[in-house]
C-alpha positions as CSV (number, residue, x, y, z in Angstrom):
1,A,46.9,115.3,167.0
2,L,49.1,116.4,163.9
3,L,48.9,120.0,164.8
4,E,50.0,119.3,168.4
5,V,52.8,117.1,167.7
6,Y,54.4,119.5,165.1
7,N,53.3,122.7,166.8
8,L,51.5,123.8,163.7
9,E,48.9,126.7,163.7
10,D,45.3,125.6,162.8
11,G,44.7,125.8,159.1
12,F,44.4,123.4,155.9
13,V,47.3,120.9,156.5
14,L,49.0,119.8,153.3
15,G,51.4,116.7,154.1
16,N,54.1,115.1,152.0
17,V,56.2,112.1,152.9
18,G,59.1,111.2,150.6
19,R,62.3,112.3,149.1
20,M,63.2,115.9,148.8
21,S,64.2,115.9,145.1
22,G,63.4,118.0,142.2
23,Q,61.5,115.3,140.6
24,K,58.9,115.3,143.3
25,G,57.8,118.9,142.4
26,L,58.1,120.5,145.7
27,G,60.1,123.5,144.3
28,L,56.8,124.7,142.7
29,I,55.5,125.6,146.1
30,E,58.1,128.3,146.6
31,Y,56.4,130.8,144.2
32,D,53.1,131.1,146.0
33,L,54.0,129.9,149.5
34,A,53.7,133.3,151.3
35,T,50.2,133.7,149.8
36,L,49.1,130.1,150.6
37,V,50.2,130.4,154.2
38,D,48.3,133.8,154.4
39,E,45.3,132.0,153.1
40,G,45.6,129.4,155.9
41,A,47.7,126.6,154.2
42,R,49.9,124.6,156.7
43,L,52.6,122.4,155.3
44,V,54.3,119.2,156.9
45,F,57.2,117.6,155.0
46,M,58.8,114.3,156.1
47,G,61.9,113.1,154.3
48,N,65.1,114.3,153.2
49,G,67.3,114.9,149.9
50,H,68.9,117.7,148.1
51,L,65.9,120.1,148.6
52,D,66.3,120.0,152.4
53,S,67.9,123.5,152.4
54,L,64.9,124.9,150.4
55,V,62.3,123.3,152.6
56,D,64.2,124.2,155.7
57,S,64.3,127.9,154.5
58,W,60.4,127.8,154.4
59,V,60.3,126.5,158.0
60,D,62.4,129.5,159.0
61,R,60.4,131.9,157.2
62,Y,57.0,130.6,158.2
63,P,57.4,129.1,161.9
64,G,54.1,127.5,162.9
65,A,53.0,127.1,159.4
66,V,55.7,124.8,157.8
67,V,57.4,121.8,159.3
68,H,60.1,119.5,158.1
69,V,61.0,116.4,159.8
70,P,63.2,113.4,159.1
71,F,61.6,110.2,157.9
72,D,60.0,108.0,160.6
73,E,57.7,105.3,159.5
74,A,55.3,105.5,162.6
75,A,55.0,109.2,162.3
76,S,54.5,109.1,158.6
77,R,51.2,107.5,159.3
78,L,50.2,110.5,161.4
79,I,50.9,112.8,158.4
80,F,49.0,110.6,156.0
81,A,46.0,110.3,158.4
82,G,46.1,113.9,160.0
83,S,46.5,116.1,156.9
84,D,43.6,117.6,155.2
85,A,45.2,116.9,151.7
86,Y,48.3,115.1,150.5
87,L,50.7,117.0,148.4
88,M,52.1,115.0,145.4
89,P,53.2,117.4,142.6
90,S,55.7,115.1,141.1
91,Q,57.1,116.2,137.7
92,F,57.2,112.5,136.7
93,E,56.1,109.4,138.8
94,P,56.4,105.9,137.5
95,C,54.0,104.6,140.2
96,G,53.9,106.3,143.5
97,L,52.5,104.9,146.7
98,G,52.1,108.0,148.9
99,Q,48.9,108.9,147.2
100,I,47.4,105.5,147.6
101,Y,48.5,105.4,151.4
102,A,46.9,109.0,151.9
103,M,43.7,108.0,150.1
104,R,43.3,104.8,152.4
105,Y,43.6,107.2,155.4
106,G,41.0,109.4,154.0
107,T,43.4,112.1,152.9
108,P,42.7,113.3,149.3
109,P,45.8,113.9,147.1
110,I,46.6,116.9,145.1
111,A,48.7,115.4,142.4
112,H,50.3,116.3,139.0
113,F,48.7,114.4,136.2
114,T,51.5,112.1,135.3
115,G,52.6,108.4,135.3
116,G,51.2,106.4,138.2
117,L,49.4,109.4,139.6
118,E,47.4,109.7,136.5
119,D,46.2,106.2,136.9
120,T,45.5,106.6,140.6
121,V,44.1,110.0,141.5
122,F,40.8,110.8,139.8
123,D,39.9,114.5,139.8
124,I,36.6,115.2,141.6
125,D,35.6,117.8,138.9
126,E,36.3,115.4,136.0
127,D,34.6,112.3,137.8
128,P,32.2,113.5,140.5
129,A,31.1,110.0,141.3
130,N,34.3,108.5,141.7
131,G,36.8,111.3,142.2
132,T,39.5,110.6,144.8
133,G,41.3,113.9,144.8
134,F,42.6,117.0,142.8
135,V,44.5,116.8,139.8
136,F,46.6,119.5,137.8
137,R,47.8,119.0,134.4
138,S,50.4,121.6,133.7
139,F,53.7,121.2,135.6
140,N,53.9,124.7,136.8
141,H,53.2,126.8,140.0
142,P,50.1,128.5,138.9
143,S,48.3,125.0,138.3
144,L,49.5,123.6,141.5
145,T,48.4,126.7,143.5
146,K,44.9,126.6,141.8
147,S,44.6,122.9,142.8
148,I,45.5,123.6,146.3
149,R,43.1,126.6,146.6
150,R,40.4,124.4,145.0
151,A,40.9,121.7,147.5
152,M,40.9,124.3,150.4
153,R,37.7,125.9,149.1
154,Y,36.0,122.4,148.6
155,R,36.9,121.3,152.2
156,L,35.6,124.6,153.9
157,A,32.4,125.0,151.6
158,M,31.4,121.5,150.5
159,P,31.6,119.2,153.4
160,G,29.4,116.6,151.8
161,L,31.5,116.5,148.7
162,W,34.7,116.3,150.7
163,T,33.3,113.3,152.6
164,R,32.5,111.7,149.1
165,I,36.2,112.3,148.0
166,Q,37.6,110.8,151.1
167,T,35.1,107.7,151.0
168,N,36.0,107.1,147.3
169,G,39.7,107.1,148.1
170,M,39.3,104.9,151.2
171,T,37.2,102.2,149.5
172,Y,38.8,101.9,146.1
173,D,40.2,98.5,145.6
174,W,43.9,98.8,144.8
175,S,44.5,95.0,145.2
176,W,46.1,92.8,142.9
177,S,43.0,90.8,142.5
178,A,41.2,93.8,141.1
179,R,44.1,94.5,138.7
180,A,44.3,90.8,137.6
181,K,40.7,91.0,136.6
182,E,41.3,94.0,134.6
183,Y,44.2,92.2,132.8
184,E,42.0,89.2,132.0
185,A,39.2,91.4,130.5
186,I,41.9,93.0,128.3
187,Y,43.4,89.6,127.2
188,E,40.0,88.4,126.6
189,S,38.9,91.3,124.5
190,V,41.6,90.5,121.9
191,L,41.0,86.8,121.7
192,P,39.4,85.6,118.5
């Protein structure tokens, strides 16, 4: 449905919903975008900001492979649910909700290891039993590209592992009840 709605060619779809700002790390994609598109990556960006012209230039260069649309809450759900992976390469991110929304829909995040992303996206290679996505630790384009390629390879070559990543993300308990129990355990651990 996502491919049809946005007239995208078939491929590995990376979705992103949010502000188009430098903090969100989207500029890192510029360096290897041509190669990634040649390798089958398709990108859907929803939102606006001061990087609109950069993202729009990608749309012009790669019609059928890159789409940029204004924010629409109902359509954002299609991106969260219909993408193969959710792109969240933020330079810094105090919390972030996009990655949690994506995981709930079964879309593994590709995220920079920072702030709230560090606390919510668990790399499948670092934690095979509980991994929920793909993490890169150095904020640079080679690290992001390597993570995108790793996700593409896992999706194609390891369907059982991909299903585990999706299931882990969809079933993880992000509720306040679970967080309250964690806080209680911390408080109890320091009591005499």
